[in-house]
C-alpha positions as CSV (number, residue, x, y, z in Angstrom):
1,F,0.0,0.0,0.0
2,R,0.9,3.4,-0.3
3,A,1.1,6.0,2.4
4,L,1.3,9.6,2.2
5,L,3.5,11.2,5.1
6,P,3.5,14.8,6.2
7,G,5.5,17.1,3.6
8,E,3.8,15.3,0.6
9,R,6.3,12.4,0.9
10,V,4.9,9.1,-0.4
11,V,6.2,5.8,0.9
12,W,5.2,2.4,-0.1
13,R,4.9,-0.5,2.4
14,Q,4.3,-4.1,2.1
15,R,2.6,-5.6,5.3
16,I,2.7,-9.4,6.0
17,R,0.4,-10.6,8.8
18,R,-0.4,-13.7,10.4
19,V,-3.4,-14.4,12.4
20,E,-3.3,-17.2,14.9
21,R,-6.5,-18.5,15.9
22,D,-7.8,-20.8,18.8
23,A,-9.4,-24.2,18.2
24,A,-12.9,-22.4,17.8
25,G,-11.4,-20.3,14.9
26,N,-11.2,-17.1,16.8
27,A,-8.3,-14.7,16.3
28,I,-6.2,-14.8,19.4
29,R,-3.1,-13.0,18.3
30,I,-1.8,-11.1,15.1
31,T,1.8,-10.9,14.2
32,G,3.4,-9.3,11.4
33,I,6.0,-7.0,9.9
34,D,6.1,-3.9,7.6
35,F,8.7,-3.5,4.9
36,D,9.5,0.0,3.3
37,I,9.4,-0.9,-0.3
38,T,9.7,2.8,-1.6
39,E,12.9,2.3,-3.4
40,R,11.5,-0.9,-5.1
41,K,8.4,0.6,-6.1
42,Q,10.1,3.8,-7.5
43,T,12.4,1.6,-9.5
44,E,9.3,-0.3,-10.8
45,I,7.6,3.0,-11.7
46,A,10.7,4.2,-13.4
47,L,11.0,1.0,-15.2
48,Q,7.5,1.1,-16.3
49,A,7.9,4.6,-17.6
50,A,11.0,3.7,-19.4
51,R,9.3,0.5,-21.1
52,H,6.3,2.9,-22.3
53,A,8.8,5.5,-23.7
54,L,10.8,2.7,-25.2
55,H,7.5,1.4,-26.9
56,R,6.7,4.7,-28.2
57,R,10.1,5.2,-29.5
58,A,9.8,1.8,-31.2
59,R,6.6,2.6,-32.8
60,V,8.0,6.0,-34.1
61,R,11.0,4.2,-35.5
62,E,8.8,1.5,-37.1
63,A,6.8,4.3,-38.8
64,V,9.9,6.0,-40.0
65,L,11.3,2.6,-41.3
66,R,8.0,1.9,-43.0
67,Q,8.0,5.4,-44.6
68,R,11.7,4.9,-45.7
69,G,10.8,1.6,-47.0
70,E,8.1,3.2,-49.1
71,Q,10.5,5.9,-50.3
72,L,13.1,3.2,-51.3
73,T,10.2,1.4,-53.1
74,R,9.2,4.5,-55.1
75,L,13.0,5.3,-55.9
76,A,13.5,1.8,-57.0
77,S,10.5,2.2,-59.4
78,V,11.9,5.6,-60.6
79,L,15.2,4.0,-61.1
80,T,14.0,1.1,-63.2
81,L,11.9,3.4,-65.3
82,T,14.9,5.7,-65.9
83,E,17.2,2.8,-66.6
84,Q,14.4,1.5,-69.3
85,Q,14.3,5.1,-70.9
86,E,18.0,5.4,-71.1
87,R,18.1,1.9,-72.8
88,E,15.7,3.1,-75.3
89,R,17.4,6.3,-75.8
90,L,20.7,4.3,-76.2
91,A,19.0,2.1,-78.9
92,T,17.8,5.0,-80.6
93,V,21.2,6.7,-80.8
94,L,22.6,3.5,-82.2
95,H,20.0,3.0,-84.7
96,D,19.2,6.3,-85.8
97,E,22.6,7.9,-85.8
98,L,25.6,5.6,-85.4
99,Q,24.1,2.6,-87.6
100,Q,22.9,5.2,-90.4
101,F,26.5,6.7,-90.5
102,L,28.0,3.2,-90.9
103,V,25.5,2.1,-93.5
104,G,26.4,5.4,-95.4
105,A,30.1,4.6,-95.2
106,K,29.5,0.9,-96.6
107,F,27.9,2.6,-99.4
108,G,30.6,5.1,-99.9
109,L,33.1,2.2,-99.9
110,D,31.1,0.5,-102.7
111,E,31.0,3.8,-104.6
112,L,34.9,4.0,-104.0
113,R,35.3,0.5,-105.8
114,T,33.3,1.4,-108.7
115,A,34.5,5.0,-109.1
116,V,36.9,5.4,-112.1
117,G,37.6,9.1,-112.6
118,G,39.7,11.1,-110.3
119,L,37.0,13.6,-109.3
120,A,34.2,11.0,-108.7
121,R,36.7,9.1,-106.6
122,G,37.6,12.3,-104.7
123,A,34.1,13.2,-103.8
124,A,33.4,9.7,-102.8
125,E,36.4,9.6,-100.5
126,A,35.4,12.9,-98.9
127,R,31.8,11.7,-98.2
128,L,33.2,8.5,-96.7
129,A,35.7,10.5,-94.6
130,D,32.8,12.6,-93.4
131,L,30.6,9.8,-92.6
132,V,33.4,8.1,-90.6
133,Q,34.1,11.3,-88.7
134,R,30.5,11.7,-87.7
135,A,30.3,8.0,-86.6
136,L,33.3,8.6,-84.5
137,E,31.8,11.8,-82.9
138,V,28.6,10.0,-82.1
139,T,30.5,7.1,-80.4
140,R,32.5,9.5,-78.5
141,T,29.6,11.3,-77.4
142,L,28.0,8.3,-76.3
143,V,30.7,6.8,-74.4
144,A,31.2,10.1,-72.6
145,E,27.4,10.2,-71.6
146,L,27.6,6.6,-70.5
147,H,30.8,7.0,-68.3
148,P,32.1,10.6,-67.9
149,A,35.8,10.7,-67.6
150,M,35.3,13.1,-64.6
151,L,33.3,10.6,-62.7
152,Q,36.6,8.4,-62.6
153,E,38.3,11.1,-60.9
154,P,38.5,11.0,-57.1
155,G,36.5,13.2,-55.3
156,L,32.7,13.4,-55.1
157,L,32.3,17.0,-54.9
158,D,34.2,17.6,-58.1
159,G,32.2,15.0,-59.9
160,L,28.9,16.4,-58.7
161,R,29.9,20.1,-59.8
162,W,30.8,18.8,-63.2
163,L,27.5,16.7,-63.4
164,A,25.5,19.8,-62.5
165,R,27.3,22.0,-65.1
166,W,27.0,19.2,-67.7
């Protein structure tokens, strides 16, 4: 039981009593002892409060983890979509630009084989050189976009600055 002492001081007591009875069942003596269990009770109360606080923090952390898990799921979806879009862009560059230049270069080689005169041959060589140069530019640009040299350099901050400018 709890007792309120003068000065608003609360103490906790545990009372153990034993009743001695006569043959007829009448109480003839009561013996007992009182223990001051204030410190134990205060510890139990503090422990209970700590458990409640821990449970509250655990619920908050679980909510944060759920929220971060949902964010991670959304980011994974965005990443997958971005990867798919980049694959499509890469296929388009390879098909619509590089492949066209290489087909044009093949036609230019065929034209060179059949060209007889110096002017026709010179014009075919110039077109062929231009197509090969343009194909090289497309491949260099594509390689730079896929794996920029700046990102190979040490230093995340420099890489991020370059990426922001690019």
